Each structure stands twice: as structure tokens, then as C-alpha cells.
VEXZAZA-324368 format. One record per residue (C-alpha): residue in one letter; x, y, z. Coordinates in steps of 0.1 Angstrom, whole numbers, plus 5000, padded with zeros to 4 digits. Example, Ala and Ser with C-alpha at 12.3 -4.5 7.8 and 13.67 -1.06 7.14 Angstrom:
<nodes>
a512349555078/s513749895071/
</nodes>
This chain:
<nodes>
m485752125036/t485551975001/v482051884990/l481751524980/e479451404953/f477051104950/d475651034916/g476151384904/i474651554934/p476951754957/f476851604992/n477751775024/p479551505045/v478751675078/v474951675075/g474551415047/s472351635026/p472551794991/v474052144989/v474052414963/p477452434945/a479352754947/a479552974917/i482152874892/s484953114888/a485453284855/e487953144830/h491253314830/t494453314811/d497853354827/a501153424809/e504553344824/t507953414809/t510753194819/a513853394827/g516853304807/r514853114781/d513253234749/t509853064758/v506453164770/t504152934790/l500352994786/s497652844809/s494452824790/g490952864804/n490252494799/g493052394822/g495652304795/t499152434793/v501052524761/t504652624757/e505552834727/r508952954713/g509153334713/p510653544685/v514453524680/v516353844682/d517253944646/a520654094653/l523254084680/l526354284685/l529554084679/s530754144714/e527454004728/i527953694706/r531453644719/a530353694754/g527553444749/v530053184736/v532353234765/a529453204790/a528152894773/h531652734774/r531952814811/s528552674818/a529452354800/l532552314820/t530652384852/a528052124843/q530751874834/v532451924868/a529051894885/l528251564868/q531751424876/r531351534912/a527851374914/a529151054899/w532051054925/q529551114953/r527350824942/t530450604941/l531350714976/r527750654987/t527750304972/a531050224989/t529750355022/s526450165019/a528449845013/q529749875048/v526249895063/p524749565075/s522449415049/v518749405055/d516249135045/p515349125008/v511949254997/a509149035010/a506748864987/e503249024986/s501848715003/a504548715030/f503548715067/k504249045084/p505648985118/l504349175148/a507849275159/r511249295142/t514749205154/r518249205139/r519048885157/s519948605133/s521448355158/l521148285195/d523648145219/h522747915248/a522548205273/a519948375251/l517948055249/v517948025287/r516548385289/l513748285266/t512847995289/e512548265317/g510148465295/d512748745290/v511948795253/v512749165253/s516349125263/v516848865235/f515049025206/g514749385216/a512349655227/g510049595197/h508949275213/q507249455242/r503949635240/s502349855267/g499649675286/v500449335271/a501449075297/s504448875284/v504048525297/a504948305267/r508248125271/l510447875255/a510347505266/a507647565292/s506547195290/g509947025294/p513647065297/l515547295272/v517247075246/l518347345222/t521947455228/e522347715201/i520347865172/t522847905144/t520448055119/i517048215121/e515648365089/l512348545085/r512148475048/g514348155046/g513347805035/i510447835011/g510048205019/r508148175052/g511048125076/r513847885086/v515547785118/v518747585122/a519647475157/r521947245176/f520447035203/d521246775229/g518346545237/d515046445221/p514846555185/r511046595187/a511446835216/a514147015196/a511747055166/v508947195189/q511347435206/a512747555173/a509147645163/e508647815196/v511648025191/f510448135156/a506948225170/l508648445197/f511048585170/c507948705150/g506248855181/m503148645176/q502448645213/l501949025213/c498449015200/l497048805229/s498048935263/g499048675288/s499248405261/t501348095261/l502747855235/a501047525230/a502447245207/a500346995189/p501646635189/v504646595166/s503846385136/g505946225109/s508845985105/i511646165123/q513845915141/s514845925177/g518346025188/t520246215215/g521546515197/g522646685165/t521346965143/v517647025135/q516447235106/l512947375107/v511347505075/v508147705081/t505247605059/d502447815074/l502448125095/d499148295103/l497048475129/v493848295123/p492148115139/r494848165165/p498448285159/h500447975149/v503647835132/t503547515113/a506847365099/t508647055088/a511646945109/s514546735098/i517746615116/a521046645098/g522346305086/v519046135096/q516346015073/g512746135077/e511046455088/s508246555111/r505546815111/v505247045141/t502747315150/v503047575178/t499947785186/v499748105207/t496748055231/e495048295253/p494548225291/a491647995298/g488348185301/t489748505286/g487948665257/v489748765225/g487149005209/p487449385206/g489149535237/e489749185252/a492849045235/a495249315246/p494649585272/g494649945258/l493949835222/l490349805209/l491649605179/n495049475168/e496649265140/f494748955152/h491349125148/m492349285114/t493148945100/h489948795113/l488049085097/a489849025064/r489148655062/g488248495095/d485648515122/q483848845122/s482548795157/i486148795169/a487049095148/m484049315155/g482049155182/p479248895185/e476749105166/f478749045135/a478748665137/e476248635108/y478848785084/t481448505090/g481948275060/v479648475037/r480148775014/a480149085036/t482149395044/r485749315050/l489249465050/p491549335022/t493849055031/g497448955024/g499749235013/l496849465008/l495849475045/l497249815054/v495949895089/d497249725121/r495749855153/v493050085167/i494550295195/e491650525203/f487850535195/d485350775210/g482350635193/a480050345202/r478150055185/g474950185171/r476050555171/l476250635135/d476251015135/g479951055142/a483150935158/a486851005160/y489550745162/t493250675158/t494750375141/e498250265132/y499950095103/d503549975104/s505350005070/p508449775071/a511249865047/d511049515031/s507349555022/w506649424988/y505349754974/y508649924980/g510349664959/d507749674931/t507050044927/a508850284904/n508450554931/e511250664954/s509250564984/m505650444990/p503550414959/h500450624955/f497950334959/v499350254994/y498650615005/m495150564993/e494550215007/t495950265042/s494050595047/l490750455033/q490950125052/a491650315085/a488750555079/l486250285069/l487250045097/m485450205126/g482550325105/y481749965099/y482449885135/a479750145145/g477249905128/p475550055097/t474949705082/l473349585114/t470349815107/q469449585078/p469749225091/g469748945066/v470749165037/t474049095020/l475849435018/s479149484999/l481449765006/r482550004979/n484450334979/l482650604960/g485250884958/g487151154977/t489851414976/a493351374991/t496551574993/v500151495001/l501251755026/r504951685027/q507551445013/v508651175037/d510250835033/l507950595051/r510150285052/d510250135087/k507850405099/t504650365120/i501950565103/e499350715126/q495950755110/s493551005126/s490050955111/r486551085117/l483250935108/l481251245097/s477851105088/t475850795080/t472850785057/i470750475057/l468850405024/p466850105012/g469349845002/s472350065009/s474050295033/l476450595028/q479150705052/t481451005049/f484851045066/d487951265068/y491451165078/t494951275084/l498051055083/s501051145104/v504551005111/d506851105139/g504151345151/a503851545118/p501051515093/f501951425057/y498651325040/s495051425044/g491751375027/e487951315027/t486051015013/m482650855010/f481950475012/g478750295004/y477349955015/f475349804987/s472949514983/d473349274954/e470449444936/a472049784939/l475449654926/a473749484897/n472049804887/q475050034886/t475050264856/g478550414858/l479450774858/d477250864829/a473950734840/g474150434816/r474750654785/p477550564762/a480750754770/p483450674744/t487050744750/w488751044734/l490550804711/d487250644700/e486050994691/h489251074672/a489850754653/d492050934628/a494451054655/n498150974649/t499150734676/r502350574686/t502850294711/l505050264742/d505949894749/v505949894786/a506149514789/a509349514768/r510949774790/r509849594821/a511449274807/d514849444808/p516149384843/n518349694840/a515549924831/e515250194858/l512150364872/c509950074862/a507049914882/r507449544883/r505949204895/t502749264914/l502649624902/a502949534865/l499549694858/i499949804821/d501649644791/h501449914764/i500350274760/d498950444729/v500150804728/v498751094708/d501251374710/g499351704714/g496051514717/g493551494745/k490951744757/y493751984767/q495751934735/a498851874755/g499051494751/y496851184754/l497550834768/h495450524763/s495850164775/l493749854772/r494549524790/p492749204796/i491549094830/d492948764842/p490548614868/s493648464885/d495248804890/w496648824926/y494549114938/f491248924934/d492148694963/r493048994984/h490249244977/f488049104991/h487648755005/l484548604989/d483848934971/p486648974945/v486949314927/i489949514915/p490949774941/g490050124929/s493450244941/l495150004917/g493150164889/v494550494899/e498050344901/s497750214866/v497050564853/i500150684873/h502250414856/a501050534822/v502050894830/q505450784844/e506250594812/w505150894791/m507451124812/l510450894806/d509650874769/a509451254767/g512951274780/f512151454813/a514751234831/g517551334807/r518851634826/l518551474861/r521551294876/d519651064898/p515951094889/v513150954911/f509350954909/r507351094938/i503851214946/p504051594946/a503051774978/g500352044979/l498351924949/p494851794958/f493751494938/s490051384935/w488451064923/r484950924918/y484050554915/r480650434902/g481250074894/q483549784899/f485949564879/l484949194884/p487148894874/t484648824846/d484649184831/g487149104804/t489149424801/v490349744819/e490550044796/l492150374807/e492850714793/a494751014806/h494651374793/i497851564800/k496651884816/e499752064827/v503552024826/r505352214853/r509152254849/g511052354880/p514652374891/n514652014904/g512551834879/v509051814862/t505551774875/v502751644852/i499051674861/v496451474843/d492751394843/g491751044836/s489050784833/l488750404834/w486150184816/k484849834820/p483349714787/g480649964778/l480750164810/r482950444823/i483250384861/y486350574874/e487050944870/l490351104882/i490951474885/d494251644889/l496351334894/a499951444896/v503251274891/e506651424899/l510051334884/v512851504903/e516351484915/r516851244944/e517451414977/d520151295000/r518151205032/r521051065051/
</nodes>
């Protein structure tokens, strides 16, 4: 087990006590000769890697020269044929993919994530009749059924069915929150309500409250009466708190005026909705996660947590940064802080915003970190460490950890199973520490594992943070080498080009420029530096956390990754790849330490990365770096062995 560290003291996560570090291995030097190339790669004792050109043979026989020319010519022809074949295969692949039914465009970061998905985009009258009978599964598919959840909600339960056909139902239509177009015969107000009911069922909102029904508020607005026509419903609000609901505006084609309609999913009278009560077989589901993020903590965690509602307290992130959905198993108990094991799940839809905004082939690195850390922390908080200090405001912060990608996997449209363990809890005056380990799996096979430490800190403890260097000045390498020859990569300009490939965009536009010192840094293999202003209106402050805004540490890590990616492209590593992609390399442990926070008022985020090693392989290049991040005057993040891979895309069809 990796030994974690708290304020420079090694910390055994099993017993929560300091330990004596193992002896440090002696420095060593390895030499490796690359076959077929006149180069030698040296791994120095300080972790750096240097590649040197070897001596050129002084004389060659004429026959060897001729043979070399012939071989080179043949190799060039072979490479040309391979490139042409690859281009033709990409053309065929593009032509084939054009025949595949299109999927929804990438969702906005703020978009509602439905509890169930369906390919249905229209419904005939027979399908609507089945919805009035409560047969949601036969209409929308098996995803609209959950084990143990009683399906009671039905269309038009309070009156006759007036809808005759749904011609269009769009998850992201209208103003981005959803749209329904339906034909009806009867009261237009009833048609508007029933269109909203269809959309609620379409999104699976009834699945988080077993035995729930649909209740409509009185329709308001100036919609005129009539006997039939076409109704268009544009969703304006879609949420799980305080109860799952759809709010929309409805208009009738060819008729002036519009109305406002709200349909709410309601639990059976007298039924609880707290942990273990909302849906049999699940301790917590999406409904509870949303309440924990920004709603009623007594609903999310139980009545003992009521005092944390509406005030700054420990929470999950909200919006597109909420990356855990359900608690499947938990063998711990409230008040038992010495250990617990639990299983949670996170659904990662293919249209998730982070897939559209990343430069990676699949899920970006920060989502690996966030979904695993949120899952681990969740039940540690549920166990109740903050309840031991009533009346004290305690904010949650991650302190560090180590994690490893175990295998490459495309996580689009996958359900990630998160197996976590609470290892220890240490209660201190004004703070608490908890340690965890975790493994993420998909389709029954692990793909990511790690260990981490979280802290719950009082306002006084947060105010007295001294960073990674005990309050001492810790200048950047560039500050200490002011005469270094730098050049600048204009990331913002490249991002502005819509045709630029392998570029993080929109919500993941985390850096604008990079200062590069070729051959610089503590390993003399290259150095990267970036400084950007903090905008208090940046999107992640609203998400992380409600009433306690700080930049997610994982996005600090992601910004260093982006700097490395841009440097790799600038270095020409993609030049020899036909279809290059960025990935997180497997089998390389990465460690981080956080001793501070970036607040909306901190002014700037400054980062540096020291190129530590460049590994060239048959399919691409892996770059390993160490890095740090500063708020003004204080180094607060340290990253060790952060790795980025640029390789040939694999055909995963």
C-alpha cells in the first residue's frame, strides 16, 4: 500500500499514524541503445532522460551504401502505400459511420442528465395508450426499469388522453433543456400537461422515487381554449430538487398566447424519501446526490445532517461536475468511523460535455480523478465525522493521493462501478482526516485504482494554510532562472481555430499560453510555465462547491496536462502518426498533494511542469512530468509522475 503524507509526515492510512519511511534506493544510471537508430538514451539519477546522437561510422563499403539506398527506397514506398491504405480506410470508416443513426449532440455542462435513455424520438397513439397503462418499459425500453422500483407513474392519470401523437421529442431541443411537439384532440391545457408528463417519463424521472406518480400544478398563462391542433412544449426547468419536476412553456400552433406548466414526480403519501427509503435496494440514488450537492442534506444523508442545509458545509459538486449516481452497497454504519466498504455507480453518457471538450480520445484525466474521489468520500461523510463537532463549520478538501490507470477503455455510455473503502478516520481539533482506497471497474473488469486522503477543516484551519512549503517562499524554476531563453506557445490562438485538432475547448479551456524553456527545468529535458487570471465568474465556482466556491484540484491537474499536450504537439510528436490521439497511459502511478485552495478572489493560477522523461514506442510517445501550482505567494499543489500519451488511434469497432 502506498504511504500517504500529511504536512510532510508519512501517514499510514490503515492505522492513521505516522510511519518511518523506507530507505531510499541508491541512484542509478541505465543506458539503452535503440536498435536500427544511431542514438543512445540515458536515464540519469535525478530522474531525467537525455537522448544523444552516437558517433557516425567513418567509412562504408560501396556495396553497403547501395544496399542502404535500395532499402531506404523500399521503405519509403512501403510507408507511402501504408499511408494511402490508412487514408482509404479512414474514408471507408467515415462513409460507414454516415450510415449509422446519429446520436444527440454533446450536452452542455449545465445540461440535465436523464435517469434513463431511449432512442425514441416520436410516439404513435398506441404508444401513448401504453403510457396511460403505466407500461413505460415497452415504450421507452429496458433502461426505464430498475430492480425494486415500483413503476406506478402513468400518462393522463387525472383525465382522458387528449394527445393523439408525439411527432417530436428532443432531450436537448428548444432552449437546450428539451422540446415536445404533439398533436391533440381536446382541451389544449390538458394537452400541455400531458406533453410535460411524457417528457418526465421520457427522462426516467420517476425512477428515483419508487411508487411515485405525476402531479400537475394548475396551468397558468394566456393559452386560449380550443378543441385540437398541435402543441409545442419547450422545457425551461428540469431538476431533481426539491422533487423531480419538469417546467415548460406551451403554445398552440396558429393560436396566440402561451401557458406555463409544471409536472412533479411525487412519492406515495406517508412514504419517506431519505437514505434507503426512496428506492428499495439503493441506499442513495441520483435524487439524494442532487440534494447533497445543493439541496436538503437531511434528505440526502438523514435527519442528523439537517443543520448543514442552506449553509456552507461538506457537499458533492453540482451540475456537470457531479460524477457519482448511486450507492449500491454499504457495509458501514452511522457513527462507525474506523472503516467501511461500499459500491457506487456512475453513468457516463456518450454525449457528456467532457467528451466534447477534451483533447483526449476518451474520458479526460480530471473525470477519472473526480468520479473516484467523489465516490470514495461520499460514504466517509455519511459515516458522520462532522457530527462529532456540532456547530462547527467544516469544509471538505482533498489532500492528496496516488492513482493508476490499469487498462485502456472507452467509457462512453458505460456504467462505472466504484468499489471504495474507508480505511481510517482521525478526529483533530477543528478538523478531521479520512483515508480511502478505491477501484473503478467497467463490464466487471478494473481499469483504475488509487488511494487518497480527505480533510474536513474549520474556517480557522483554512485561513491558516501555509501551502506545501510551510509558508516559506517557493519561487518557480523560471523565477530562479530569469535569464532562461523562453518561447511562447499561443494556446488561445490555436483554440480559436475551429479546425485545430487535439485541442481542449469551451469549459476545458484552462490555459491560454505556455512559456517554454527548451532543455530547461530541473531535469534539463524541458520546462513549461503558464500564468492565467482567475475570473470569479468562471463556471466551476458555481459547481465546486455550492456556498463554498473553490477551483477543483482535478482541474488544476488537468491544466498541467493541457500544457504538456500542447508542448508535445509543438515538439512534432504527432507528425509520424496517421491518426494521433491523447490518452492516459496505463501502468504509470501518478501522485498529487494539495495544501491549499484557489478561491475566486485569489487573482491568478500559476503552473509549471518539468519534463522528466520522454518515452518513444512503436505506437507513439509518452511524456512524464513533475509539476506544481501556485496561488499568489504560495505553492499549494504538487504533482509527481503525471503522464500523457500521444499514440495511434486503435480501431475499437
